[in-house]
C-alpha positions as CSV (number, residue, x, y, z in Angstrom):
1,M,0.0,0.0,0.0
2,S,1.6,3.2,-1.1
3,V,1.0,6.5,0.7
4,K,1.6,9.7,-1.2
5,K,3.8,12.3,0.5
6,Q,2.2,15.6,1.4
7,K,5.3,17.6,0.3
8,M,7.3,17.0,-2.8
9,R,10.7,18.3,-3.9
10,P,11.2,20.0,-7.3
11,R,13.1,16.9,-8.6
12,E,10.1,14.7,-7.8
13,V,7.7,17.1,-9.5
14,A,9.9,17.3,-12.5
15,R,10.1,13.5,-12.7
16,E,6.3,13.3,-12.4
17,Y,5.6,15.9,-15.2
18,G,8.5,14.8,-17.4
19,V,10.1,18.3,-17.4
20,S,13.5,19.5,-16.1
21,V,14.2,20.6,-12.6
22,D,15.0,24.0,-13.9
23,K,11.5,24.3,-15.4
24,V,10.0,23.5,-12.0
25,L,12.2,26.1,-10.3
26,A,11.2,28.7,-13.0
27,W,7.5,28.0,-12.2
28,I,8.3,28.5,-8.5
29,R,10.3,31.7,-9.0
30,A,7.6,33.1,-11.4
31,G,5.0,32.6,-8.7
32,E,3.0,30.1,-10.8
33,L,3.7,27.1,-8.5
34,P,3.6,27.9,-4.8
35,A,6.3,26.4,-2.6
36,I,7.8,26.9,0.8
37,N,11.5,27.1,1.6
38,G,12.4,24.2,3.9
39,A,16.0,25.2,4.4
40,T,17.3,25.5,7.9
41,T,18.8,28.9,7.3
42,Q,17.5,31.7,5.0
43,T,21.0,32.6,3.9
44,G,21.8,29.3,2.3
45,R,20.6,27.5,-0.7
46,P,16.7,27.2,-0.8
47,R,15.2,23.8,-0.4
48,F,11.8,24.2,-2.0
49,L,8.9,21.9,-0.9
50,I,5.6,21.8,-2.9
51,S,2.4,20.6,-1.3
52,R,0.1,18.2,-3.2
53,A,-2.8,20.7,-2.9
54,D,-0.7,23.5,-4.5
55,L,0.3,21.1,-7.2
56,E,-3.3,20.2,-8.0
57,R,-4.3,23.9,-8.2
58,F,-1.3,24.5,-10.5
59,E,-2.6,21.7,-12.8
60,V,-6.1,23.2,-12.9
61,S,-4.7,26.7,-13.7
62,R,-2.7,25.3,-16.6
63,A,-5.3,23.0,-18.0
64,V,-5.9,23.2,-21.7
65,V,-9.3,24.8,-22.5
66,P,-10.8,24.6,-26.0
67,P,-11.1,28.0,-27.6
68,P,-14.6,29.6,-27.7
69,E,-16.7,29.2,-30.8
70,P,-16.2,32.2,-33.1
71,A,-19.0,34.6,-33.5
72,P,-21.0,34.2,-36.7
73,R,-19.7,36.5,-39.4
74,R,-21.9,39.1,-40.7
75,R,-22.4,39.5,-44.4
76,R,-21.2,42.7,-45.9
77,K,-23.9,44.8,-47.6
78,D,-23.2,45.3,-51.3
79,P,-23.3,49.0,-52.0
80,A,-24.9,48.2,-55.4
81,D,-27.9,46.8,-53.7
82,V,-30.6,49.5,-53.3
83,Q,-33.4,49.0,-50.9
84,Y,-36.7,50.6,-51.8
85,F,-39.4,51.1,-49.2
C-alpha cells in the first residue's frame, strides 16, 4: 500500500511531469507554483517543498481549455444593392 507524501521536492515534481528541474524552479520563481523554503537557514541554498494541494491547483490553472466558438460572421452589404421602401 503506497501513501503519497504531502510535500514534494522539485526533482520529484519534474520527474512526475516529465520536465527539467530548472523548469519547475522557474515556475516557483515566477509565482505560478507555490512552494515553501524548507532550508534550515535563510542565507543558504533554498530547499523548496511543494504541497500536493498546491500542485493540484497548479494543474487546474494550466489545464488546456478549448477555444470559444467564433461569433458568426456578418455578411457585408453590397453598395450596389438599393433597398426601396
